[in-house]
PyMOL Python script that loads the backbone (N, CA, C, O; Angstrom):
from pymol import cmd

cmd.read_pdbstr("""\
ATOM      1  N   MET A   1     -11.238 -14.482 -17.317  1.00  0.00           N
ATOM      2  CA  MET A   1      -9.982 -13.976 -16.526  1.00  0.00           C
ATOM      3  C   MET A   1      -9.361 -15.159 -15.974  1.00  0.00           C
ATOM      4  O   MET A   1      -9.960 -16.116 -15.482  1.00  0.00           O
ATOM      5  N   THR A   2      -8.106 -15.015 -16.095  1.00  0.00           N
ATOM      6  CA  THR A   2      -7.292 -16.450 -15.670  1.00  0.00           C
ATOM      7  C   THR A   2      -6.949 -16.353 -14.012  1.00  0.00           C
ATOM      8  O   THR A   2      -7.130 -15.341 -13.335  1.00  0.00           O
ATOM      9  N   GLU A   3      -6.498 -17.437 -13.597  1.00  0.00           N
ATOM     10  CA  GLU A   3      -6.131 -17.493 -12.186  1.00  0.00           C
ATOM     11  C   GLU A   3      -5.097 -16.443 -11.746  1.00  0.00           C
ATOM     12  O   GLU A   3      -5.199 -15.759 -10.728  1.00  0.00           O
ATOM     13  N   TRP A   4      -4.049 -16.396 -12.670  1.00  0.00           N
ATOM     14  CA  TRP A   4      -3.022 -15.469 -12.170  1.00  0.00           C
ATOM     15  C   TRP A   4      -3.589 -13.974 -12.322  1.00  0.00           C
ATOM     16  O   TRP A   4      -3.112 -13.095 -11.604  1.00  0.00           O
ATOM     17  N   GLN A   5      -4.421 -13.726 -13.085  1.00  0.00           N
ATOM     18  CA  GLN A   5      -4.898 -12.306 -13.077  1.00  0.00           C
ATOM     19  C   GLN A   5      -5.593 -11.732 -11.995  1.00  0.00           C
ATOM     20  O   GLN A   5      -5.503 -10.573 -11.590  1.00  0.00           O
ATOM     21  N   LYS A   6      -6.524 -12.948 -11.421  1.00  0.00           N
ATOM     22  CA  LYS A   6      -7.166 -12.680 -10.314  1.00  0.00           C
ATOM     23  C   LYS A   6      -6.458 -12.822  -9.200  1.00  0.00           C
ATOM     24  O   LYS A   6      -6.930 -12.289  -8.195  1.00  0.00           O
ATOM     25  N   ARG A   7      -5.137 -13.576  -9.074  1.00  0.00           N
ATOM     26  CA  ARG A   7      -4.318 -13.200  -7.928  1.00  0.00           C
ATOM     27  C   ARG A   7      -3.674 -11.911  -7.949  1.00  0.00           C
ATOM     28  O   ARG A   7      -3.477 -11.247  -6.931  1.00  0.00           O
ATOM     29  N   PHE A   8      -3.326 -11.538  -9.193  1.00  0.00           N
ATOM     30  CA  PHE A   8      -2.670 -10.252  -9.390  1.00  0.00           C
ATOM     31  C   PHE A   8      -3.457  -8.984  -8.769  1.00  0.00           C
ATOM     32  O   PHE A   8      -2.994  -8.118  -8.027  1.00  0.00           O
ATOM     33  N   MET A   9      -4.786  -9.111  -9.278  1.00  0.00           N
ATOM     34  CA  MET A   9      -5.587  -8.104  -8.887  1.00  0.00           C
ATOM     35  C   MET A   9      -6.028  -8.018  -7.372  1.00  0.00           C
ATOM     36  O   MET A   9      -6.308  -6.968  -6.794  1.00  0.00           O
ATOM     37  N   LYS A  10      -6.045  -9.249  -6.832  1.00  0.00           N
ATOM     38  CA  LYS A  10      -6.055  -9.549  -5.271  1.00  0.00           C
ATOM     39  C   LYS A  10      -5.014  -8.904  -4.531  1.00  0.00           C
ATOM     40  O   LYS A  10      -5.225  -8.168  -3.567  1.00  0.00           O
ATOM     41  N   GLU A  11      -3.888  -9.189  -4.992  1.00  0.00           N
ATOM     42  CA  GLU A  11      -2.795  -8.754  -4.478  1.00  0.00           C
ATOM     43  C   GLU A  11      -2.563  -7.176  -4.374  1.00  0.00           C
ATOM     44  O   GLU A  11      -2.159  -6.574  -3.379  1.00  0.00           O
ATOM     45  N   TYR A  12      -2.930  -6.596  -5.703  1.00  0.00           N
ATOM     46  CA  TYR A  12      -3.009  -5.194  -5.717  1.00  0.00           C
ATOM     47  C   TYR A  12      -3.808  -4.557  -4.836  1.00  0.00           C
ATOM     48  O   TYR A  12      -3.331  -3.756  -4.033  1.00  0.00           O
ATOM     49  N   HIS A  13      -5.027  -4.820  -4.882  1.00  0.00           N
ATOM     50  CA  HIS A  13      -6.242  -4.293  -4.092  1.00  0.00           C
ATOM     51  C   HIS A  13      -5.947  -4.447  -2.703  1.00  0.00           C
ATOM     52  O   HIS A  13      -6.282  -3.528  -1.955  1.00  0.00           O
ATOM     53  N   GLU A  14      -5.327  -5.541  -2.190  1.00  0.00           N
ATOM     54  CA  GLU A  14      -4.973  -5.883  -0.686  1.00  0.00           C
ATOM     55  C   GLU A  14      -3.919  -4.820  -0.454  1.00  0.00           C
ATOM     56  O   GLU A  14      -4.077  -4.085   0.521  1.00  0.00           O
ATOM     57  N   LEU A  15      -2.873  -4.654  -1.224  1.00  0.00           N
ATOM     58  CA  LEU A  15      -1.775  -3.782  -1.009  1.00  0.00           C
ATOM     59  C   LEU A  15      -2.023  -2.277  -1.069  1.00  0.00           C
ATOM     60  O   LEU A  15      -1.319  -1.483  -0.445  1.00  0.00           O
ATOM     61  N   ARG A  16      -3.040  -1.915  -1.834  1.00  0.00           N
ATOM     62  CA  ARG A  16      -3.716  -0.688  -1.851  1.00  0.00           C
ATOM     63  C   ARG A  16      -4.280  -0.257  -0.792  1.00  0.00           C
ATOM     64  O   ARG A  16      -4.025   0.890  -0.425  1.00  0.00           O
ATOM     65  N   ASP A  17      -5.044  -0.952  -0.164  1.00  0.00           N
ATOM     66  CA  ASP A  17      -5.943  -0.922   1.023  1.00  0.00           C
ATOM     67  C   ASP A  17      -4.975  -0.812   2.079  1.00  0.00           C
ATOM     68  O   ASP A  17      -5.137   0.157   2.821  1.00  0.00           O
ATOM     69  N   ARG A  18      -3.896  -1.662   2.352  1.00  0.00           N
ATOM     70  CA  ARG A  18      -3.038  -1.623   3.325  1.00  0.00           C
ATOM     71  C   ARG A  18      -2.215  -0.228   3.292  1.00  0.00           C
ATOM     72  O   ARG A  18      -1.963   0.322   4.364  1.00  0.00           O
ATOM     73  N   PHE A  19      -1.840   0.287   2.197  1.00  0.00           N
ATOM     74  CA  PHE A  19      -1.142   1.299   2.155  1.00  0.00           C
ATOM     75  C   PHE A  19      -1.811   2.527   2.399  1.00  0.00           C
ATOM     76  O   PHE A  19      -1.168   3.523   2.731  1.00  0.00           O
ATOM     77  N   GLN A  20      -3.348   2.553   2.231  1.00  0.00           N
ATOM     78  CA  GLN A  20      -4.315   3.537   2.478  1.00  0.00           C
ATOM     79  C   GLN A  20      -4.160   3.678   3.963  1.00  0.00           C
ATOM     80  O   GLN A  20      -3.799   4.742   4.464  1.00  0.00           O
ATOM     81  N   LYS A  21      -4.422   2.646   4.643  1.00  0.00           N
ATOM     82  CA  LYS A  21      -4.591   2.502   6.157  1.00  0.00           C
ATOM     83  C   LYS A  21      -3.269   3.024   6.756  1.00  0.00           C
ATOM     84  O   LYS A  21      -3.312   3.873   7.645  1.00  0.00           O
ATOM     85  N   LEU A  22      -2.197   2.585   6.337  1.00  0.00           N
ATOM     86  CA  LEU A  22      -0.756   3.182   6.820  1.00  0.00           C
ATOM     87  C   LEU A  22      -0.669   4.554   6.544  1.00  0.00           C
ATOM     88  O   LEU A  22      -0.230   5.299   7.419  1.00  0.00           O
ATOM     89  N   ASP A  23      -1.009   4.983   5.494  1.00  0.00           N
ATOM     90  CA  ASP A  23      -0.940   6.570   5.217  1.00  0.00           C
ATOM     91  C   ASP A  23      -1.813   7.177   5.998  1.00  0.00           C
ATOM     92  O   ASP A  23      -1.394   8.251   6.432  1.00  0.00           O
ATOM     93  N   VAL A  24      -3.186   6.791   6.433  1.00  0.00           N
ATOM     94  CA  VAL A  24      -4.052   7.361   7.368  1.00  0.00           C
ATOM     95  C   VAL A  24      -3.379   7.344   8.667  1.00  0.00           C
ATOM     96  O   VAL A  24      -3.276   8.443   9.213  1.00  0.00           O
ATOM     97  N   MET A  25      -2.946   6.424   9.218  1.00  0.00           N
ATOM     98  CA  MET A  25      -2.243   6.225  10.469  1.00  0.00           C
ATOM     99  C   MET A  25      -1.020   7.042  10.677  1.00  0.00           C
ATOM    100  O   MET A  25      -0.674   7.321  11.826  1.00  0.00           O
ATOM    101  N   ILE A  26      -0.311   7.463   9.599  1.00  0.00           N
ATOM    102  CA  ILE A  26       0.798   8.231   9.629  1.00  0.00           C
ATOM    103  C   ILE A  26       0.343   9.692   9.819  1.00  0.00           C
ATOM    104  O   ILE A  26       0.891  10.468  10.601  1.00  0.00           O
ATOM    105  N   GLY A  27      -0.780  10.019   8.981  1.00  0.00           N
ATOM    106  CA  GLY A  27      -1.190  11.163   9.118  1.00  0.00           C
ATOM    107  C   GLY A  27      -1.972  11.693  10.303  1.00  0.00           C
ATOM    108  O   GLY A  27      -2.005  12.906  10.509  1.00  0.00           O
ATOM    109  N   LYS A  28      -2.617  10.814  11.109  1.00  0.00           N
ATOM    110  CA  LYS A  28      -2.946  10.821  12.397  1.00  0.00           C
ATOM    111  C   LYS A  28      -1.924  11.071  13.468  1.00  0.00           C
ATOM    112  O   LYS A  28      -2.107  11.904  14.356  1.00  0.00           O
ATOM    113  N   TYR A  29      -0.785  10.293  13.360  1.00  0.00           N
ATOM    114  CA  TYR A  29       0.420  10.509  14.170  1.00  0.00           C
ATOM    115  C   TYR A  29       1.024  11.825  13.971  1.00  0.00           C
ATOM    116  O   TYR A  29       1.554  12.375  14.937  1.00  0.00           O
ATOM    117  N   GLU A  30       1.005  12.353  12.905  1.00  0.00           N
ATOM    118  CA  GLU A  30       1.663  13.558  12.618  1.00  0.00           C
ATOM    119  C   GLU A  30       0.874  14.767  13.113  1.00  0.00           C
ATOM    120  O   GLU A  30       1.416  15.842  13.372  1.00  0.00           O
ATOM    121  N   LYS A  31      -0.503  14.523  13.238  1.00  0.00           N
ATOM    122  CA  LYS A  31      -1.535  15.523  13.752  1.00  0.00           C
ATOM    123  C   LYS A  31      -1.756  15.445  15.407  1.00  0.00           C
ATOM    124  O   LYS A  31      -2.539  16.101  16.095  1.00  0.00           O
ATOM    125  N   GLY A  32      -0.856  14.482  15.786  1.00  0.00           N
ATOM    126  CA  GLY A  32      -1.235  14.117  17.239  1.00  0.00           C
ATOM    127  C   GLY A  32      -2.667  13.443  17.598  1.00  0.00           C
ATOM    128  O   GLY A  32      -3.158  13.533  18.723  1.00  0.00           O
ATOM    129  N   GLN A  33      -3.208  12.841  16.648  1.00  0.00           N
ATOM    130  CA  GLN A  33      -4.602  12.391  16.909  1.00  0.00           C
ATOM    131  C   GLN A  33      -4.465  10.790  17.020  1.00  0.00           C
ATOM    132  O   GLN A  33      -5.467  10.167  17.370  1.00  0.00           O
ATOM    133  N   LEU A  34      -3.412  10.174  16.773  1.00  0.00           N
ATOM    134  CA  LEU A  34      -3.293   8.778  16.925  1.00  0.00           C
ATOM    135  C   LEU A  34      -3.535   8.036  18.183  1.00  0.00           C
ATOM    136  O   LEU A  34      -2.800   8.370  19.112  1.00  0.00           O
ATOM    137  N   GLU A  35      -4.465   7.034  18.442  1.00  0.00           N
ATOM    138  CA  GLU A  35      -4.988   6.693  19.736  1.00  0.00           C
ATOM    139  C   GLU A  35      -4.099   5.967  20.269  1.00  0.00           C
ATOM    140  O   GLU A  35      -4.411   5.679  21.424  1.00  0.00           O
ATOM    141  N   PHE A  36      -2.949   5.463  19.882  1.00  0.00           N
ATOM    142  CA  PHE A  36      -1.845   4.693  20.387  1.00  0.00           C
ATOM    143  C   PHE A  36      -0.429   5.339  20.029  1.00  0.00           C
ATOM    144  O   PHE A  36      -0.248   6.198  19.166  1.00  0.00           O
ATOM    145  N   GLU A  37       0.533   4.770  20.847  1.00  0.00           N
ATOM    146  CA  GLU A  37       1.943   5.046  20.310  1.00  0.00           C
ATOM    147  C   GLU A  37       2.567   3.873  19.863  1.00  0.00           C
ATOM    148  O   GLU A  37       2.705   2.861  20.550  1.00  0.00           O
ATOM    149  N   PRO A  38       2.995   4.037  18.544  1.00  0.00           N
ATOM    150  CA  PRO A  38       3.674   2.971  17.756  1.00  0.00           C
ATOM    151  C   PRO A  38       4.948   2.554  18.484  1.00  0.00           C
ATOM    152  O   PRO A  38       5.616   3.429  19.036  1.00  0.00           O
ATOM    153  N   LYS A  39       5.328   1.285  18.523  1.00  0.00           N
ATOM    154  CA  LYS A  39       6.704   1.059  19.109  1.00  0.00           C
ATOM    155  C   LYS A  39       7.580   1.278  18.195  1.00  0.00           C
ATOM    156  O   LYS A  39       8.656   1.734  18.582  1.00  0.00           O
ATOM    157  N   CYS A  40       7.406   1.042  16.825  1.00  0.00           N
ATOM    158  CA  CYS A  40       8.605   1.264  15.876  1.00  0.00           C
ATOM    159  C   CYS A  40       8.554   2.678  15.499  1.00  0.00           C
ATOM    160  O   CYS A  40       7.530   3.361  15.486  1.00  0.00           O
ATOM    161  N   PRO A  41       9.909   3.122  15.147  1.00  0.00           N
ATOM    162  CA  PRO A  41       9.887   4.677  14.796  1.00  0.00           C
ATOM    163  C   PRO A  41       9.254   5.063  13.641  1.00  0.00           C
ATOM    164  O   PRO A  41       9.269   4.365  12.626  1.00  0.00           O
ATOM    165  N   ILE A  42       8.599   6.316  13.734  1.00  0.00           N
ATOM    166  CA  ILE A  42       7.697   6.961  12.513  1.00  0.00           C
ATOM    167  C   ILE A  42       8.379   6.751  11.149  1.00  0.00           C
ATOM    168  O   ILE A  42       7.764   6.381  10.149  1.00  0.00           O
ATOM    169  N   ASP A  43       9.730   7.023  11.187  1.00  0.00           N
ATOM    170  CA  ASP A  43      10.502   7.130  10.288  1.00  0.00           C
ATOM    171  C   ASP A  43      10.511   5.691   9.353  1.00  0.00           C
ATOM    172  O   ASP A  43      10.515   5.590   8.126  1.00  0.00           O
ATOM    173  N   LEU A  44      10.511   4.784  10.237  1.00  0.00           N
ATOM    174  CA  LEU A  44      10.309   3.342   9.777  1.00  0.00           C
ATOM    175  C   LEU A  44       9.029   3.067   9.149  1.00  0.00           C
ATOM    176  O   LEU A  44       8.982   2.457   8.081  1.00  0.00           O
ATOM    177  N   LEU A  45       7.934   3.501   9.775  1.00  0.00           N
ATOM    178  CA  LEU A  45       6.703   3.517   9.099  1.00  0.00           C
ATOM    179  C   LEU A  45       6.458   4.317   7.840  1.00  0.00           C
ATOM    180  O   LEU A  45       5.620   3.945   7.019  1.00  0.00           O
ATOM    181  N   LYS A  46       7.185   5.419   7.679  1.00  0.00           N
ATOM    182  CA  LYS A  46       7.012   6.138   6.499  1.00  0.00           C
ATOM    183  C   LYS A  46       7.989   5.810   5.282  1.00  0.00           C
ATOM    184  O   LYS A  46       7.936   6.384   4.194  1.00  0.00           O
ATOM    185  N   ARG A  47       8.992   4.689   5.664  1.00  0.00           N
ATOM    186  CA  ARG A  47       9.846   4.266   4.778  1.00  0.00           C
ATOM    187  C   ARG A  47       8.937   3.150   4.276  1.00  0.00           C
ATOM    188  O   ARG A  47       8.738   3.143   3.062  1.00  0.00           O
ATOM    189  N   GLN A  48       8.347   2.191   5.023  1.00  0.00           N
ATOM    190  CA  GLN A  48       7.388   1.336   4.814  1.00  0.00           C
ATOM    191  C   GLN A  48       6.336   1.766   3.601  1.00  0.00           C
ATOM    192  O   GLN A  48       6.126   1.112   2.580  1.00  0.00           O
ATOM    193  N   ARG A  49       5.829   2.818   3.911  1.00  0.00           N
ATOM    194  CA  ARG A  49       4.759   3.462   3.182  1.00  0.00           C
ATOM    195  C   ARG A  49       5.428   3.840   1.829  1.00  0.00           C
ATOM    196  O   ARG A  49       4.751   3.712   0.809  1.00  0.00           O
ATOM    197  N   SER A  50       6.627   4.266   1.747  1.00  0.00           N
ATOM    198  CA  SER A  50       7.199   4.846   0.602  1.00  0.00           C
ATOM    199  C   SER A  50       7.444   3.427  -0.263  1.00  0.00           C
ATOM    200  O   SER A  50       7.164   3.511  -1.459  1.00  0.00           O
ATOM    201  N   VAL A  51       7.843   2.385   0.127  1.00  0.00           N
ATOM    202  CA  VAL A  51       8.348   1.170  -0.438  1.00  0.00           C
ATOM    203  C   VAL A  51       6.907   0.553  -1.056  1.00  0.00           C
ATOM    204  O   VAL A  51       6.862   0.137  -2.214  1.00  0.00           O
ATOM    205  N   MET A  52       5.815   0.539  -0.225  1.00  0.00           N
ATOM    206  CA  MET A  52       4.569   0.195  -0.496  1.00  0.00           C
ATOM    207  C   MET A  52       3.996   0.980  -1.843  1.00  0.00           C
ATOM    208  O   MET A  52       3.399   0.419  -2.761  1.00  0.00           O
ATOM    209  N   TRP A  53       4.244   2.125  -1.782  1.00  0.00           N
ATOM    210  CA  TRP A  53       3.788   3.079  -2.958  1.00  0.00           C
ATOM    211  C   TRP A  53       4.630   2.770  -4.067  1.00  0.00           C
ATOM    212  O   TRP A  53       4.052   2.587  -5.138  1.00  0.00           O
ATOM    213  N   GLU A  54       6.022   2.662  -4.038  1.00  0.00           N
ATOM    214  CA  GLU A  54       6.677   1.933  -5.202  1.00  0.00           C
ATOM    215  C   GLU A  54       6.168   0.676  -5.806  1.00  0.00           C
ATOM    216  O   GLU A  54       6.079   0.441  -7.011  1.00  0.00           O
ATOM    217  N   TYR A  55       5.802  -0.202  -4.690  1.00  0.00           N
ATOM    218  CA  TYR A  55       5.431  -1.523  -5.279  1.00  0.00           C
ATOM    219  C   TYR A  55       3.942  -1.505  -6.083  1.00  0.00           C
ATOM    220  O   TYR A  55       3.575  -2.216  -7.019  1.00  0.00           O
ATOM    221  N   LEU A  56       3.288  -0.527  -5.436  1.00  0.00           N
ATOM    222  CA  LEU A  56       1.910  -0.292  -6.041  1.00  0.00           C
ATOM    223  C   LEU A  56       2.216   0.308  -7.643  1.00  0.00           C
ATOM    224  O   LEU A  56       1.610  -0.184  -8.595  1.00  0.00           O
ATOM    225  N   SER A  57       3.049   1.231  -7.797  1.00  0.00           N
ATOM    226  CA  SER A  57       3.502   1.682  -8.944  1.00  0.00           C
ATOM    227  C   SER A  57       3.982   0.572  -9.983  1.00  0.00           C
ATOM    228  O   SER A  57       3.739   0.650 -11.187  1.00  0.00           O
ATOM    229  N   ILE A  58       4.619  -0.364  -9.446  1.00  0.00           N
ATOM    230  CA  ILE A  58       5.115  -1.489 -10.355  1.00  0.00           C
ATOM    231  C   ILE A  58       4.169  -2.272 -10.776  1.00  0.00           C
ATOM    232  O   ILE A  58       4.092  -2.678 -11.936  1.00  0.00           O
ATOM    233  N   LEU A  59       3.260  -2.583  -9.732  1.00  0.00           N
ATOM    234  CA  LEU A  59       2.042  -3.430 -10.090  1.00  0.00           C
ATOM    235  C   LEU A  59       1.042  -2.826 -11.067  1.00  0.00           C
ATOM    236  O   LEU A  59       0.330  -3.574 -11.738  1.00  0.00           O
ATOM    237  N   GLU A  60       0.964  -1.564 -11.168  1.00  0.00           N
ATOM    238  CA  GLU A  60       0.061  -0.663 -11.928  1.00  0.00           C
ATOM    239  C   GLU A  60       0.955  -0.666 -13.427  1.00  0.00           C
ATOM    240  O   GLU A  60       0.261  -0.641 -14.444  1.00  0.00           O
ATOM    241  N   GLN A  61       2.016  -0.688 -13.547  1.00  0.00           N
ATOM    242  CA  GLN A  61       2.943  -0.699 -14.622  1.00  0.00           C
ATOM    243  C   GLN A  61       2.562  -2.051 -15.315  1.00  0.00           C
ATOM    244  O   GLN A  61       1.988  -2.048 -16.404  1.00  0.00           O
ATOM    245  N   ARG A  62       2.899  -3.219 -14.652  1.00  0.00           N
ATOM    246  CA  ARG A  62       2.734  -4.468 -15.128  1.00  0.00           C
ATOM    247  C   ARG A  62       1.189  -4.715 -15.525  1.00  0.00           C
ATOM    248  O   ARG A  62       0.876  -5.395 -16.502  1.00  0.00           O
ATOM    249  N   ALA A  63       0.284  -4.115 -14.695  1.00  0.00           N
ATOM    250  CA  ALA A  63      -0.991  -4.442 -15.361  1.00  0.00           C
ATOM    251  C   ALA A  63      -1.477  -3.752 -16.819  1.00  0.00           C
ATOM    252  O   ALA A  63      -2.330  -4.184 -17.595  1.00  0.00           O
ATOM    253  N   ARG A  64      -0.698  -2.605 -16.928  1.00  0.00           N
ATOM    254  CA  ARG A  64      -0.911  -2.020 -18.300  1.00  0.00           C
ATOM    255  C   ARG A  64      -0.289  -2.936 -19.309  1.00  0.00           C
ATOM    256  O   ARG A  64      -0.847  -3.204 -20.373  1.00  0.00           O
ATOM    257  N   ILE A  65       0.992  -3.456 -18.920  1.00  0.00           N
ATOM    258  CA  ILE A  65       1.688  -4.341 -19.912  1.00  0.00           C
ATOM    259  C   ILE A  65       0.952  -5.567 -20.083  1.00  0.00           C
ATOM    260  O   ILE A  65       0.690  -5.939 -21.227  1.00  0.00           O
ATOM    261  N   GLU A  66       0.556  -6.293 -19.001  1.00  0.00           N
ATOM    262  CA  GLU A  66      -0.067  -7.458 -19.051  1.00  0.00           C
ATOM    263  C   GLU A  66      -1.625  -7.505 -19.536  1.00  0.00           C
ATOM    264  O   GLU A  66      -2.234  -8.543 -19.796  1.00  0.00           O
ATOM    265  N   GLU A  67      -2.201  -6.055 -19.615  1.00  0.00           N
ATOM    266  CA  GLU A  67      -3.468  -5.861 -19.953  1.00  0.00           C
ATOM    267  C   GLU A  67      -4.358  -6.283 -18.731  1.00  0.00           C
ATOM    268  O   GLU A  67      -5.466  -6.754 -18.987  1.00  0.00           O
ATOM    269  N   VAL A  68      -4.028  -6.174 -17.630  1.00  0.00           N
ATOM    270  CA  VAL A  68      -5.032  -6.557 -16.529  1.00  0.00           C
ATOM    271  C   VAL A  68      -5.732  -5.234 -16.075  1.00  0.00           C
ATOM    272  O   VAL A  68      -5.152  -4.189 -15.779  1.00  0.00           O
ATOM    273  N   LYS A  69      -6.859  -5.423 -16.073  1.00  0.00           N
ATOM    274  CA  LYS A  69      -7.816  -4.145 -15.460  1.00  0.00           C
ATOM    275  C   LYS A  69      -7.693  -4.184 -13.997  1.00  0.00           C
ATOM    276  O   LYS A  69      -8.007  -5.209 -13.392  1.00  0.00           O
ATOM    277  N   LEU A  70      -7.254  -3.132 -13.376  1.00  0.00           N
ATOM    278  CA  LEU A  70      -7.351  -3.220 -11.993  1.00  0.00           C
ATOM    279  C   LEU A  70      -8.638  -2.482 -11.456  1.00  0.00           C
ATOM    280  O   LEU A  70      -8.879  -2.462 -10.249  1.00  0.00           O
TER     281      LEU A  70
END
""", "prot")
cmd.dss("prot")
cmd.show_as("cartoon", "prot")
cmd.util.cbc("prot")
cmd.orient("prot")
C-alpha cells in the first residue's frame, strides 16, 4: 500500500468516526438526552452532518475508482 493510500484511508476512517459521533449527538439532542446545550444552532450541526455525509460518499466513490479498500 502506498503512502497516499494510507493517508486516504486514515482520512476516510477519521471522518466516518466523527460523522458517527456527531450523528449520535444530534440524535440525543432531538430526544432531549444530550448532557449539555450546544452553543451553535442544531440546524448548523445538522448541516455539518449533511456535508460530512456527502464528503464520505465522495471518498467512497474515489476509493472504488482508485481501487483503495476501505
